[in-house]
Phi, psi and omega in degrees: 000135177260133180247128180300156179301316178267114180230190179229150178249119175261129175240130177243122181257120179220183175259153182300328182273356181296137183228159172219123181051043176080359183248151174304130184299318181298322178292316180299318180296318179295318178295323176295319178298320179293317179299325179274007176057041174288165187298326180166164180216147177226138177252128179244135179256121182280153177260348179199139177181172173210159183238204186297336179272000180063017175282129182274132176247129185213161175263001181304140187299326182281341179230052184298118180268142175263002184225066183289158179294142176235136175237126174255123179249131180224131178245131177191193177285158181299315181300316181292322178290322176299315179298315179300311182298320176300324184281341182248354184308319183298337184274345185260101183277325179224146177139198182209148174233136176232156177219138180214157177295145177221137175265118180276118180273323171199156178213101190240149173268161176275000000 
């Protein structure tokens, strides 16, 4: 797949415990991105964060959270990311999605 130099970065912020149809939401989102043949997706697990309710989620041993922040990052064209987001919006009950321009410097296969 060839990715244009000017692309977009979609970030979806959810919780580690978020689920859709019995599956981890972050896993379901990545599989949906793959099914739609997007350029690629990465899931990042946060060690500290808070959301709209201002509840702090942390990995600190004294306040071990079972619902750490998760960020799914996907880079592709704006149109393809818009289509993807429209198709998965119903599954995301809590969280946030952002999109920004990204300059692709290289995109290589192994």
